[in-house]
C-alpha positions as CSV (number, residue, x, y, z in Angstrom):
1,X,0.0,0.0,0.0
2,X,2.9,2.3,0.7
3,X,4.3,1.9,-2.8
4,X,0.9,2.5,-4.3
5,X,0.4,5.6,-2.3
6,X,3.8,7.0,-3.3
7,X,2.9,6.4,-7.0
8,X,-0.1,8.6,-6.8
9,X,0.0,12.3,-7.5
10,X,-0.3,14.9,-4.8
11,X,-3.0,17.5,-4.7
12,X,-2.8,21.0,-3.5
13,X,-4.1,20.1,0.0
14,X,-1.6,17.2,0.3
15,X,1.2,19.6,-0.6
16,X,0.2,22.1,2.0
17,X,0.0,19.3,4.7
18,X,3.3,17.8,3.8
19,X,5.2,21.1,3.7
20,X,3.6,22.2,7.0
21,X,4.6,18.9,8.7
22,X,8.1,19.0,7.2
23,X,8.6,22.5,8.7
24,X,7.4,21.3,12.1
25,X,9.9,18.4,12.0
26,X,12.7,20.7,11.0
27,X,11.9,23.0,13.9
28,X,11.8,20.1,16.4
29,X,15.2,19.0,15.2
30,X,16.7,22.3,16.1
31,X,18.2,22.9,12.6
32,X,18.6,26.4,11.5
33,X,16.9,27.1,8.1
34,X,18.9,29.3,5.8
35,X,17.5,32.7,4.9
36,X,16.1,32.9,1.4
37,X,16.0,35.8,-0.9
38,X,12.7,36.6,-2.7
39,X,14.1,35.2,-5.9
40,X,14.7,31.9,-4.2
41,X,11.2,31.8,-2.8
42,X,9.7,32.6,-6.2
43,X,11.8,29.8,-7.8
44,X,10.9,27.2,-5.2
45,X,7.2,28.2,-5.4
46,X,7.3,27.9,-9.2
47,X,8.7,24.4,-8.9
48,X,5.7,23.2,-6.8
49,X,3.2,24.8,-9.2
50,X,2.4,28.1,-7.5
51,X,2.0,31.2,-9.7
52,X,4.4,34.1,-9.4
53,X,1.6,36.5,-9.0
54,X,0.2,34.6,-6.0
55,X,3.6,34.3,-4.3
56,X,4.4,38.0,-4.8
57,X,1.0,38.9,-3.3
58,X,1.7,36.6,-0.3
59,X,5.1,38.2,0.2
60,X,3.7,41.7,0.0
61,X,1.0,40.8,2.6
62,X,3.7,39.3,4.8
63,X,5.8,42.5,4.6
64,X,2.8,44.7,5.1
65,X,1.6,42.8,8.2
66,X,0.9,44.8,11.4
67,X,4.2,45.0,13.3
68,X,6.2,43.4,10.5
69,X,8.4,46.5,10.0
70,X,9.1,46.8,13.7
71,X,8.0,50.5,13.7
72,X,4.7,49.9,15.4
73,X,3.9,46.8,17.5
74,X,1.4,45.8,20.2
75,X,3.0,45.3,23.6
76,X,1.9,44.7,27.2
77,X,-1.1,43.3,29.1
78,X,-3.3,46.3,28.2
79,X,-4.3,44.7,24.9
80,X,-6.4,42.0,26.8
81,X,-8.0,44.5,29.1
82,X,-8.5,47.6,27.0
83,X,-8.2,46.4,23.4
84,X,-5.6,46.8,20.7
85,X,-4.1,50.3,20.3
86,X,-3.2,49.7,16.6
87,X,-5.8,50.1,13.9
88,X,-5.0,49.0,10.4
89,X,-6.4,48.9,6.9
90,X,-4.9,47.2,3.9
91,X,-5.8,47.4,0.2
92,X,-4.5,46.3,-3.2
93,X,-4.1,49.4,-5.4
94,X,-3.8,49.1,-9.2
95,X,-1.1,51.7,-9.5
96,X,2.7,51.6,-9.3
97,X,4.2,51.5,-5.8
98,X,6.4,54.5,-6.1
99,X,3.6,56.6,-7.4
100,X,1.3,55.6,-4.6
101,X,3.9,56.1,-1.9
102,X,4.7,59.6,-3.2
103,X,1.1,60.6,-3.3
104,X,0.4,59.4,0.2
105,X,3.5,61.0,1.7
106,X,2.6,64.3,0.1
107,X,-0.9,64.0,1.5
108,X,0.4,63.3,5.0
109,X,2.5,66.4,5.0
110,X,0.1,68.9,3.3
111,X,-3.3,67.7,4.4
112,X,-2.9,65.6,7.5
113,X,-0.3,67.8,9.4
114,X,2.1,64.8,9.9
115,X,5.9,64.8,9.8
116,X,8.2,62.0,8.8
117,X,10.0,60.4,11.8
118,X,11.6,57.3,10.3
119,X,12.0,55.7,6.9
120,X,12.7,52.1,6.0
121,X,12.9,50.5,2.5
122,X,9.3,49.3,2.7
123,X,7.8,51.4,5.5
124,X,7.8,54.9,7.0
125,X,6.7,56.3,10.4
126,X,4.8,59.6,10.8
127,X,3.8,61.6,13.8
128,X,1.7,64.8,14.3
129,X,3.7,67.9,13.5
130,X,4.3,69.6,16.9
131,X,5.3,73.0,15.5
132,X,3.4,76.0,16.6
133,X,1.9,76.8,13.2
134,X,0.8,73.2,12.6
135,X,-0.7,72.9,16.0
136,X,-2.6,76.2,15.4
137,X,-3.9,75.0,12.0
138,X,-5.2,71.8,13.6
139,X,-6.8,73.6,16.5
140,X,-8.6,76.2,14.4
141,X,-9.2,73.9,11.3
142,X,-10.8,76.8,9.5
143,X,-11.0,74.8,6.2
144,X,-12.7,71.8,7.9
145,X,-10.0,69.3,7.0
146,X,-10.5,67.4,10.2
147,X,-6.9,66.2,10.6
148,X,-8.2,62.9,12.0
149,X,-4.8,61.1,11.7
150,X,-2.9,63.9,13.6
151,X,-5.6,64.7,16.1
152,X,-6.6,61.1,17.0
153,X,-3.4,59.2,16.3
154,X,-0.2,59.0,18.2
155,X,1.7,57.8,15.2
156,X,0.9,56.5,11.7
157,X,2.8,53.8,9.8
158,X,2.7,53.6,6.0
159,X,3.8,50.4,4.1
160,X,3.7,50.1,0.4
161,X,4.8,46.8,-1.1
162,X,4.9,46.3,-4.9
163,X,2.9,43.4,-6.3
164,X,4.1,43.9,-9.8
165,X,5.1,46.9,-12.0
166,X,1.5,48.2,-12.1
167,X,0.1,47.4,-8.7
168,X,1.0,47.5,-5.0
169,X,-0.3,46.6,-1.5
170,X,-0.8,49.5,0.9
171,X,-1.1,49.1,4.6
172,X,-2.0,52.0,7.0
173,X,-1.6,51.6,10.7
174,X,-2.6,54.2,13.3
175,X,-1.5,54.1,17.0
176,X,-4.4,55.1,19.2
177,X,-2.5,54.6,22.4
178,X,-3.3,58.1,23.7
179,X,-7.0,57.8,23.0
180,X,-7.1,54.4,24.7
181,X,-5.3,55.7,27.8
182,X,-7.7,58.7,27.8
183,X,-10.8,56.5,27.9
184,X,-9.6,54.1,30.6
185,X,-7.7,56.5,32.9
186,X,-10.2,59.3,32.4
187,X,-13.2,57.1,33.4
188,X,-11.2,55.4,36.1
189,X,-10.3,58.8,37.8
190,X,-13.9,60.0,37.4
191,X,-15.4,56.8,38.8
192,X,-12.9,56.8,41.7
193,X,-13.6,60.4,42.5
194,X,-17.4,59.7,42.5
195,X,-17.0,56.7,44.7
196,X,-14.8,58.6,47.2
197,X,-17.3,61.4,47.4
198,X,-20.2,59.0,47.9
199,X,-18.4,57.1,50.6
200,X,-17.5,60.4,52.4
201,X,-21.2,61.4,52.4
202,X,-22.5,58.1,53.6
203,X,-19.8,57.1,56.2
204,X,-21.4,59.5,58.7
205,X,-24.8,58.0,58.4
206,X,-24.1,54.3,57.8
207,X,-21.8,52.4,60.0
208,X,-21.9,49.3,57.7
209,X,-20.5,51.3,54.7
210,X,-17.2,49.3,54.6
211,X,-19.1,46.1,54.0
212,X,-21.2,47.8,51.3
213,X,-18.2,49.3,49.7
214,X,-16.5,45.9,49.6
215,X,-19.5,44.6,47.7
216,X,-19.9,47.6,45.4
217,X,-16.3,48.1,44.4
218,X,-16.0,45.1,42.0
219,X,-19.3,46.2,40.4
220,X,-18.1,49.8,40.0
221,X,-14.8,48.6,38.5
222,X,-16.6,46.3,36.0
223,X,-19.0,49.0,35.0
224,X,-16.1,51.5,34.5
225,X,-14.1,49.1,32.3
226,X,-17.2,48.3,30.3
227,X,-18.0,51.9,29.6
228,X,-14.3,52.6,28.7
229,X,-14.2,49.6,26.3
230,X,-17.4,50.8,24.6
231,X,-16.2,54.3,24.1
232,X,-12.8,53.2,22.9
233,X,-14.3,50.7,20.5
234,X,-16.3,53.5,18.9
235,X,-13.1,55.5,18.5
236,X,-11.4,52.5,16.8
237,X,-14.4,52.1,14.5
238,X,-14.2,55.7,13.5
239,X,-10.5,55.6,12.8
240,X,-10.9,52.4,10.7
241,X,-13.6,54.1,8.7
242,X,-11.2,57.0,8.1
243,X,-8.5,54.7,6.9
244,X,-10.8,52.8,4.6
245,X,-12.1,56.0,3.1
246,X,-8.6,57.2,2.4
247,X,-7.8,53.8,0.7
248,X,-11.1,54.1,-1.3
249,X,-10.1,57.4,-2.7
250,X,-6.6,56.2,-3.4
251,X,-7.9,53.1,-5.2
252,X,-10.2,55.1,-7.4
253,X,-7.6,57.7,-8.2
254,X,-9.6,60.5,-6.5
255,X,-8.3,63.4,-4.5
256,X,-7.1,62.0,-1.2
257,X,-8.5,64.9,0.9
258,X,-12.1,64.1,1.8
259,X,-14.9,66.5,0.7
260,X,-14.9,69.5,3.0
261,X,-18.0,70.3,5.0
262,X,-20.0,73.4,4.3
263,X,-19.7,76.5,6.4
264,X,-23.1,75.7,7.9
265,X,-21.8,72.3,9.0
266,X,-18.7,73.8,10.5
267,X,-20.8,76.2,12.6
268,X,-23.1,73.6,13.9
């Protein structure tokens, strides 16, 4: 039966299972796998029947993964309690990578009030411009630009990976660490202050207050965390909508700056 099985052809699913198992066995043996250049990956993939376009797309998605560049990454226990601070959106754009990168970087500087902090071959890191003029422009916002990335985000990571000569994969990641901290610490301080004031008022009239406080403290803590998570999740949803809208306009070759609100909307 073993010889008969070996004589049969292998389907795509069989190939995936075998390669995955071989990688597990190699890891268990402690052997160090050599680093492969992209050309080697493309050659090996071609030998097992994978198209070059699919492999290039997979490589681009790998490089554009959240935290893949090392510029922004999730850290600490707060992710479980408060939610992720990084918000990302990814899109395949049918335009050359260099053209797309140049347009987005220009938009960041002129319309989003961001400044370049770091640049890697496939990624760049941006932060809100802290200059006096830039801060004044964001604060007044007389033209109704919104400056959502600079006002809401602590940092913005841009990754552009070419898929071929005429298309690329764009990944935008925004760090909402300040907003997350604001929701949880702000509500925590408010709830703590309210609880202290209530305890101070009741302690004179109710001798059993310590027992009641012991019962009510977990409920108050749980309610505070729930309110903070709800508020922060709305902020995450709003930022994700902002990123998707930017990628929509980029994909359809429209002006990257969103339509400005009317003066009546600004005055509301």
